[in-house]
C-alpha positions as CSV (number, residue, x, y, z in Angstrom):
1,M,0.0,0.0,0.0
2,S,2.9,2.3,0.7
3,L,3.7,2.3,-3.0
4,I,0.2,3.3,-4.0
5,L,0.4,6.2,-1.5
6,K,3.8,7.3,-2.9
7,D,6.0,6.4,0.0
8,L,9.6,7.2,-0.9
9,N,11.0,3.9,0.5
10,A,8.4,2.0,-1.4
11,R,9.3,3.8,-4.6
12,R,13.0,3.1,-4.0
13,L,12.2,-0.6,-3.4
14,L,10.1,-0.9,-6.5
15,D,12.7,0.9,-8.6
16,S,15.4,-1.6,-7.5
17,L,13.4,-4.7,-8.5
18,K,14.3,-6.6,-11.6
19,G,12.1,-9.1,-13.4
20,D,8.6,-10.2,-12.7
21,L,6.6,-9.2,-9.6
22,F,4.5,-11.7,-7.7
23,T,2.3,-11.6,-4.6
24,S,-0.3,-13.7,-3.0
25,K,-3.9,-12.7,-3.9
26,L,-4.1,-11.9,-0.2
27,G,-1.7,-8.9,-0.8
28,C,-4.1,-7.4,-3.4
29,S,-7.0,-7.9,-1.1
30,E,-5.2,-6.3,1.9
31,V,-4.3,-3.2,-0.2
32,I,-7.7,-2.7,-1.7
33,R,-9.4,-3.2,1.7
34,S,-7.1,-0.7,3.4
35,L,-7.7,1.8,0.7
36,T,-11.4,1.3,0.9
37,K,-11.2,2.2,4.6
38,F,-8.7,5.0,4.5
39,N,-8.0,6.3,1.0
40,V,-10.7,5.3,-1.4
41,D,-9.5,7.8,-4.1
42,K,-6.4,5.6,-4.6
43,I,-8.2,2.3,-5.5
44,N,-7.9,2.8,-9.2
45,Q,-4.2,3.4,-8.9
46,A,-3.9,0.2,-6.8
47,E,-5.9,-1.8,-9.4
48,E,-3.6,-0.6,-12.2
49,F,-0.5,-1.6,-10.2
50,F,-1.9,-5.1,-9.5
51,E,-2.5,-5.5,-13.2
52,R,1.3,-5.7,-13.6
53,V,1.7,-8.2,-10.7
54,T,1.1,-12.0,-11.0
55,L,-1.3,-12.8,-8.2
56,L,-0.9,-16.3,-6.7
57,D,-3.5,-18.5,-5.1
58,I,-3.1,-19.4,-1.4
59,T,-2.7,-23.2,-1.9
60,D,-2.9,-26.0,0.5
61,L,0.9,-26.3,0.3
62,V,1.3,-22.6,1.3
63,L,-1.0,-23.2,4.3
64,K,1.0,-26.3,5.3
65,V,4.2,-24.4,5.3
66,V,2.6,-21.7,7.4
67,E,1.4,-24.3,9.9
68,G,4.9,-25.8,10.1
69,Y,6.7,-22.6,11.1
70,P,8.3,-22.9,14.5
71,Q,7.3,-20.6,17.4
72,E,10.4,-18.5,16.7
73,I,8.7,-17.2,13.6
74,T,6.7,-14.3,15.0
75,L,4.5,-13.4,12.0
76,K,0.8,-12.8,11.9
77,T,-0.9,-15.4,9.8
78,S,-1.5,-13.1,6.9
79,D,2.2,-12.2,6.8
80,A,3.2,-15.8,7.2
81,I,1.1,-16.5,4.1
82,H,3.2,-13.9,2.2
83,V,6.5,-15.4,3.4
84,A,5.5,-19.0,2.7
85,T,4.3,-18.0,-0.8
86,A,7.8,-16.4,-1.4
87,Q,9.5,-19.4,0.2
88,L,7.9,-21.7,-2.2
89,L,8.2,-19.5,-5.3
90,L,11.6,-17.9,-5.1
91,E,14.4,-19.2,-7.2
92,E,18.2,-18.6,-7.1
93,G,18.8,-14.9,-7.2
94,D,15.3,-13.9,-6.2
95,S,14.3,-12.0,-3.1
96,L,11.3,-11.2,-1.0
97,A,10.7,-7.5,-1.3
98,T,9.1,-5.9,1.8
99,L,9.1,-2.7,3.8
100,D,7.8,-4.6,6.9
101,K,10.7,-5.0,9.3
102,Q,9.1,-7.9,11.2
103,M,8.4,-9.8,7.9
104,A,12.0,-9.1,6.8
105,A,13.5,-10.4,10.0
106,N,11.4,-13.5,10.0
107,A,12.1,-14.3,6.4
108,E,15.8,-13.9,7.0
109,R,15.5,-16.3,9.9
110,L,14.0,-18.8,7.4
111,G,16.9,-18.3,5.0
112,I,14.9,-16.3,2.5
113,P,16.8,-13.5,0.8
114,V,15.2,-10.1,1.5
115,L,15.2,-6.8,-0.3
116,T,14.1,-3.8,1.7
117,F,14.5,-0.1,2.3
118,S,13.7,1.6,5.6
């Protein structure tokens, strides 16, 4: 959502990305829902952004990975779904891009390469 609202760190993060963009369908729903509550005039901009992103289903395998995270992984379930999706999708040289410090720290604990600006 930060990107939609023109956050400088979000713009720097997006500008540093190479290749295709992916997120869980949950990510799109979270952004649209937040904008509906707090900044409805940005919904069209968000929808245009998500047209350029491949939206991935929340599969049974993603949920199984989430359920298997040890207690040291301190993510809310929604964030754990994002991390698990990345964990299953990322290939050599790929990274999880996030501005969320807790998500970044937990992904790193799981050995997932992270790209962030803060």
